[in-house]
C-alpha positions in Angstrom: 14.7 -4.7 2.9 13.6 -5.2 6.5 13.5 -2.2 8.7 12.5 -1.5 12.3 8.9 -0.5 12.7 5.6 -1.5 11.1 5.2 1.3 8.5 6.2 1.1 4.8 6.3 3.7 2.0 4.5 2.5 -1.1 4.6 4.4 -4.4 1.3 4.0 -6.4 1.2 4.8 -10.1 -1.6 7.0 -11.4 -5.1 5.6 -11.1 -7.2 4.1 -8.3 -5.9 1.2 -6.2 -7.6 -1.1 -3.7 -5.4 -2.6 -1.0 -5.7 -6.0 0.6 -8.0 -4.6 3.3 -10.5 -3.1 0.8 -9.5 0.5 1.2 -9.3 2.6 -2.0 -6.3 4.8 -2.6 -5.7 7.5 -5.3 -2.5 6.8 -7.2 0.2 9.2 -8.5 1.7 9.6 -5.1 3.6 7.8 -2.3 1.6 6.6 0.7 2.7 5.3 4.1 1.0 2.1 5.3 1.2 0.2 8.6 2.0 -3.4 8.0 2.7 -5.9 10.8 5.1 -8.8 9.8 2.3 -11.3 9.7 0.4 -9.4 6.9 1.4 -9.4 3.2 0.0 -6.2 1.7 -1.0 -6.0 -2.0 -2.6 -3.5 -4.2 -5.1 -4.1 -7.1 -5.4 -1.5 -9.8 -9.1 -0.5 -10.4 -10.4 0.4 -13.9 
């Protein structure tokens, strides 16, 4: 779904996650990220 603005809500499952910029996020919650259209965000689950 495309919406106006550059922010998106992302629900992370429990655990630790690293985003495409290298920032570590604690899971088990929903976070808001700023994502311009030219960036494709992704999250990698850490052990």
